[in-house]
C-alpha positions in Angstrom: 56.8 129.8 79.1 55.5 126.6 78.5 59.4 126.0 78.8 60.0 127.3 82.1 56.3 126.5 84.2 57.9 122.5 82.9 61.8 123.4 84.0 60.1 125.5 87.3 57.7 122.5 88.1 60.4 119.6 87.7 62.9 121.7 90.2 59.8 121.7 92.6 59.2 118.8 92.5 63.1 117.6 92.9 63.2 120.3 96.0 59.9 119.2 98.4 61.1 115.3 97.8 62.9 116.6 101.5 58.6 116.5 102.7 59.2 113.3 102.0 61.7 111.8 104.5 59.7 114.4 106.7 56.5 111.8 106.0 58.5 108.8 105.4 60.1 109.3 109.8 56.6 109.4 111.2 54.7 107.0 109.5 57.5 104.3 109.7 58.7 102.5 112.2 61.8 101.3 110.4 64.1 102.2 108.5 64.3 100.2 105.4 68.1 100.7 104.6 68.6 98.5 102.0 66.6 100.6 99.3 67.6 103.8 100.3 71.6 102.1 100.0 70.2 101.4 96.5 68.2 104.3 95.6 71.0 106.5 96.9 73.5 104.5 94.5 71.0 104.4 91.4 70.7 108.4 92.0 74.6 108.4 91.4 74.8 106.5 88.6 72.1 108.6 87.3 73.8 111.8 87.7 77.3 110.7 87.1 76.4 109.1 83.7 74.5 112.0 82.1 76.9 114.8 83.6 79.7 113.1 82.0 78.0 110.8 78.7 76.0 113.9 78.1 75.8 117.0 79.3 79.5 117.4 79.4 79.7 117.2 76.0 76.5 119.2 75.1 78.8 122.1 77.0 81.8 121.4 74.8 79.8 121.4 71.3 78.5 124.8 72.7 81.7 125.7 73.5 83.5 125.0 70.1 81.3 126.3 67.6 81.5 129.7 70.3 85.4 129.9 71.2 87.0 127.1 68.8 89.1 123.2 70.1 91.0 124.5 71.9 89.9 128.2 74.0 86.1 125.8 73.8 87.6 123.1 74.9 90.2 124.3 78.1 86.9 126.5 79.0 84.9 123.1 79.8 86.9 121.4 81.9 87.7 124.9 83.5 83.8 125.4 84.1 83.7 121.3 84.5 85.5 121.8 88.1 84.5 125.1 88.3 81.2 123.6 89.5 83.2 121.1 91.7 85.0 123.6 93.4 81.4 125.6 94.2 80.2 122.8 95.8 83.2 121.6 97.8 83.5 126.3 98.6 79.9 126.1 99.6 80.2 121.6 101.6 83.2 123.7 103.8 81.0 127.0 105.0 78.6 124.4 106.6 79.1 123.3 110.2 80.5 119.7 110.0 78.2 118.5 113.5 75.1 120.4 111.1 76.3 118.5 107.9 73.8 117.1 105.9 75.5 114.4 104.6 75.3 113.2 108.6 72.6 110.4 108.1 69.4 110.0 109.9 66.9 107.3 110.2 63.8 107.1 111.9 64.2 104.4 114.4 66.3 107.7 116.4 63.3 109.5 117.2 63.8 106.8 119.9 67.0 106.1 120.5 68.2 106.6 123.5 70.8 109.5 122.0 68.5 111.4 121.4 66.6 111.0 124.7 69.8 112.2 126.2 70.4 115.3 124.9 68.7 118.2 125.1 66.0 119.8 123.5 67.9 123.2 122.4 70.1 121.5 121.0 68.5 118.9 119.6 66.9 122.1 117.9 69.5 124.0 117.2 70.3 121.1 115.3 67.3 120.4 112.7 67.8 123.9 112.3 71.0 124.1 111.2 70.9 121.3 109.3 67.4 122.7 107.4 69.5 126.0 106.8 72.6 123.3 105.4 70.6 121.1 103.4 68.6 124.2 102.1 72.5 125.4 101.1 73.3 122.1 99.5 70.3 122.2 97.4 70.1 125.6 95.6 72.7 125.3 93.5 70.5 121.8 93.2 67.8 124.2 91.8 69.2 126.2 89.0 71.3 123.0 87.8 67.3 121.3 87.1 66.0 124.1 86.3 68.9 125.0 82.8 68.8 121.1 82.2 65.1 121.5 82.2 64.8 124.6 79.2 68.2 123.3 77.0 67.6 119.2 77.2 64.1 118.4 78.6 64.9 114.8 77.7 67.6 114.7 80.4 66.0 117.3 83.0 63.2 114.5 84.1 65.9 111.6 85.3 68.5 114.0 86.7 65.1 115.4 88.8 64.1 112.4 90.1 67.9 111.6 90.5 68.0 114.9 93.1 64.1 113.6 94.8 65.9 110.8 95.7 68.9 112.1 97.4 66.3 114.9 99.4 64.9 112.4 101.1 67.5 110.7 103.6 68.0 114.9 103.9 64.0 115.4 104.7 64.7 112.8 107.4 67.9 114.5 108.9 65.6 117.5 109.4 63.0 116.4 110.6 64.5 113.7 112.9 65.6 116.4 115.5 63.0 119.2 115.0 60.0 116.6 115.7 61.9 115.1 118.9 63.3 118.9 120.0 59.3 119.9 119.8 57.1 117.0 119.9 55.8 118.9 116.7 55.4 116.6 113.8 54.2 119.7 111.7 57.2 121.8 113.0 59.0 119.5 111.6 57.6 118.7 108.4 57.7 122.5 108.4 61.6 122.5 109.0 61.7 120.1 106.3 59.9 121.2 103.8 61.0 125.2 103.5 64.4 123.5 103.3 63.3 121.5 100.4 62.4 125.0 99.5 65.4 126.6 98.3 66.0 124.5 95.1 63.2 126.1 93.3 64.4 130.0 94.9 67.6 128.5 92.9 65.6 128.4 90.1 64.4 131.2 90.1 67.3 133.3 91.5 69.5 132.1 88.6 66.8 132.4 86.1 66.2 136.3 87.1 70.1 137.1 87.2 71.0 134.5 83.5 68.6 134.6 81.7 68.8 138.1 80.8 72.4 137.0 79.7 72.4 133.8 78.1 73.9 132.9 75.1 75.6 129.6 73.9 79.4 131.0 75.6 77.3 131.2 79.1 75.1 128.5 78.1 78.6 126.1 78.1 79.6 127.3 81.5 76.7 126.9 83.0 76.1 123.1 82.0 79.7 122.8 81.8 80.1 124.0 85.9 76.1 121.5 86.2 77.9 118.5 84.9 80.9 119.3 87.8 78.5 119.9 90.7 76.5 117.2 89.9 79.4 114.2 89.5 80.8 115.9 93.0 77.2 115.3 94.7 77.3 111.4 94.0 80.9 111.3 95.0 80.8 113.4 97.9 77.6 112.7 99.6 75.5 109.7 97.5 78.1 107.3 97.2 79.1 107.7 100.6 75.6 108.4 102.3 74.8 104.8 99.8 77.2 102.7 101.8 77.1 103.5 105.3 73.0 103.0 105.1 74.1 99.4 103.7 76.8 97.3 102.6 78.8 98.4 100.3 77.2 96.2 96.8 74.1 96.7 97.3 74.9 100.8 96.6 77.6 99.6 93.7 74.5 97.5 92.3 72.1 100.9 92.1 75.0 102.8 90.5 74.8 100.2 88.1 71.3 100.7 87.0 70.9 104.2 87.7 73.8 104.4 84.9 71.9 101.1 82.5 68.5 103.3 83.4 70.4 106.1 82.3 71.8 104.9 79.1 68.8 103.1 78.0 66.9 106.4 77.8 69.2 108.6 76.4 68.9 106.1 73.6 65.6 105.8 73.6 65.7 109.4 72.0 67.9 109.4 69.3 66.2 110.4 66.1 
């Protein structure tokens, strides 16, 4: 029971960090683009390294032990790219105008473009962005939860990485809603609710999958989680990091994230 509570708490922390982005939009006058660029690159580095070095091979070990080297290896690779396909399909289903990959800055609240846009259009943009963020966060919640249940030592940096990448999404939700309604409360609420889909994904995943959990199913899920996180890093985090700041800042963050993840894994070797 304690393991489940720990896994759920980490997932809740990662999801509700959209509220941090919303708060930043209201209590700061300008976006610290360099910090966000490095942070998003750092998150990508953590997620790519842990997915390719740790999670993928743990999934492979589990599947080959159950199914043999050849069948287990094929299923690991298939599940890895299956995770990528799943998140790509989700991304494709989100209308491009409300895609959470479109970056917002704090100063957008007072921009001329925002002022020239109708309130109804802005509110629609904010609501659909919140839904889009929620849809994207659902598989991330399952990924964090499963990781925390199986490997608590790697779950914490994963949760932190996901939390960092949820902050710009919180800004993307709150800016248009605030400007359309003039209500900080409504903007924060929409942003907060969009992050709740992460713990919801954890709960749904737990209720559906846990009764059937086996070493084989665990291996499939873990390999899929690795694919999801690599895709998110390449499709969302690195492009967003470059959009917020200079190319080299995002790469420095990426390398730093990999180094921190590598050292943290080495420290847990018995």
